[in-house]
N, C-alpha and C positions, 0 to 999 in steps of 0.2 A: 793593626798594621804592619807586617813583615818586615824584614830585612829585604827582601827582593824584591819589595813592594816602595823603598826608597831608594831615590836617585841624588845621593848626596851631590855629585859632581854637579847635577842641574840645581841645585838646590845651591850651592855655592855661587854659581854662573851667576844665577837670578839675582843675588846680593853684589856680584861684581858689576852687573850691568844697570843696574839701579839701588845703589845704596841709600834709600831713602825713605822715610816714613810720610805717611801722608793724613793729616787730621781735618776731617771735615767737620766745618761749621755751620750749624742750622739756626734758623729763626726759634724763639724760644715762644711767642706768641704773636699774632698779629699786629699788624702795624705799618705806619709809613717810613721806609729807611733812607738812613743817608751816612753815606760811605766817609768813613775816616782815613782811609789807605787804599792805595791800587795795585794793579797786577807789577811784580816784582819787587815790591817792597819788602824791607826786612820790618820783622816786627820779633818784639821779647816777649817771653812768659812770662807766668806768675813767679817772684823771687821772694827772696825773704825767709830766715829761719821760721818763721810760722806760714809762710807763704801767704804773706800779708800784704806785699807789696805788687800791685796789680799790672799786668803785661800791657803792650801796647794797647790802645783802642780800636777797635776794628770798623764799628759801624754803630751808629744811634737809630733804635725803632720807636716812633712817637706813636701814641695812641691815647685819644681823649685828653689830648694837651699834656700829656704825661710823657716825657723823655727817658728811655732807658738806656744806656749806653752799655755795650757789649764789647769786653776786653779779650786777648788771647792769652789763653795759657799754657802756650807754645811757644817757643822761639822758632825760624825759620824763615821762609820767604815764602809771600803769597805768589801761588803757581797758578790759581784759578779764582774767580770771582764776577759776580754776577753783576756788574757794575751798569749793566741796561737797565736795572730797576732801580739806578737811583731815583729818588723821589717818588716814589711807586708805592703803593701797599702791594703787603706779601703777606702770605699767610704763615702759620706756625710751621713749622719743620721743614720748611724751605731752605734747600741748600744755599749757603749763599758766598762761602770760603772755602776755599782749602789751601793750608799751609805746608809747605814741604819741608823737610828737615832733614839734614844729615844723621844715619842713623849711627849710634855708637857701636863700640865693640858689644856691650852687655846688652844691648836693645837687638840688635842681630843674631845673639845669643838665644836668647829669649823667644826670640820669633820663629828660629829653626826648631827649639825645642818644643813647640806648640804645633808644629807640622807633624814632627816624628814620636813623640811620646803619646803613649794611648790615655786621652781624657777619659778622668769619672766625672760626668755632669751632675748640677745639682738637680735632684728630682722635682724640687718645687723652690719656688721664691720663699726662703728663711734664713734665718742664721744658723751657722754650722761650727762646731767645734769637735775634733778629734776623741774617738771613743777613749776610755781612760785606760785601758791596755796600748792602745795606739799610740798615746802620746807619753804612757811612760816607756815605752819601749825607744820614742823620738828622744825623749829628753837622756837615757841612759848610752842608746848606741848611736846616735846621730840620724837625723831623717833618712838618707840614703843608703842607710845601714838598715832600713825597717823593710820588711817585703810585706805583702799582702797576697790573699788569693780569695777565690770566688767564694762568697759564703759567711765571710770575714765582717763582724760587725766594724766599722772604721769610721763613722761618725755618728755623733750626735746632732739632732734636728731640732731645733727651736722654733715651734712654730705658734701662734696663738698663744702663748704662754703653755705650749705643751711641748714636751719631749719626747722625742720618738729614736729609735736606733736606724740606722742607715747602714744595711749589709752590702760589701762590696760585689759588685758585678761587671767581670772582665777577664781580661788574662792575668795571670800570677805576674808579680813584679815586684820591682822595689818602688818607694816614694821618691821620685827624683826631684820633682818640682811641687810646690804649693802654692796656689791661686788664688787663694780666700784669707780673711783674717776673720779669728775664730770669734764670733760675736756679731759681726758685720754682716748684713742682709747679702744675700747673693740671689740673682735673678736665676728661674728656672731655665735649666740649659746650659747655664756657665759651667765651664770645668772648676773644679774643686782641686783637684790635684792633676799632675802628669804623670803616671804608671810607664816603668822601663823595663821590659822584660830582660830576665839575666845575660841572655845571649848579645841584646841590643845592646848593651853597656860600654864594650869595648870599642863601638864603631862611634857611638854619639860622643865618648871622650873623644875621639879620634878628630872630631869634624870641632868638635869645640876648641881642641889644641890649633886645629888650622886659621878658624876664624881670629884666636889672639895672636897668631903671627903673622897674619895678613891684612886686619886692619889696625887704624890708629885707635 
């Protein structure tokens, strides 16, 4: 993506008109559903230092005399609910509830960056680590001072107890955002990092400054 392709004003207008995030809740397995919340109800997400305090109970799925309660992991308001299915048998993967929550400044910035940075996707479902060279440069200079170029070894991919190098393919730039945790499995196609071409950095910094100034 090039600067000429990015309509920064349109991106800001979109978030001004709808400054919310939406979390869809799906049934985890088949069963008879009984709702514990209704449309426009406020719900609380998981809390506690270790995320050990459950959020609001959303619904119960009953199957073969076993009831499983489903709790909210996000705080917000119920903006969509399939309450027409109350007491019915539902299939796994059915969209049941949507929770709407006001986006925080940090969330808006992260979503904008996802739109404008160049993503480098995981080639396979595996665990990833920065290569030793890249990790050393990050530790010495800081993440956003580390540049990458096509053909450079950037990751070590750990799959089936075998490690192999992953080489960067894409436009040269700096590592602006990191989306993975070292050693934690990442699905194929999910972005590992967001790369910012050098000439785009001033514009990205400008839009981040505007978001910080305009949103609470």
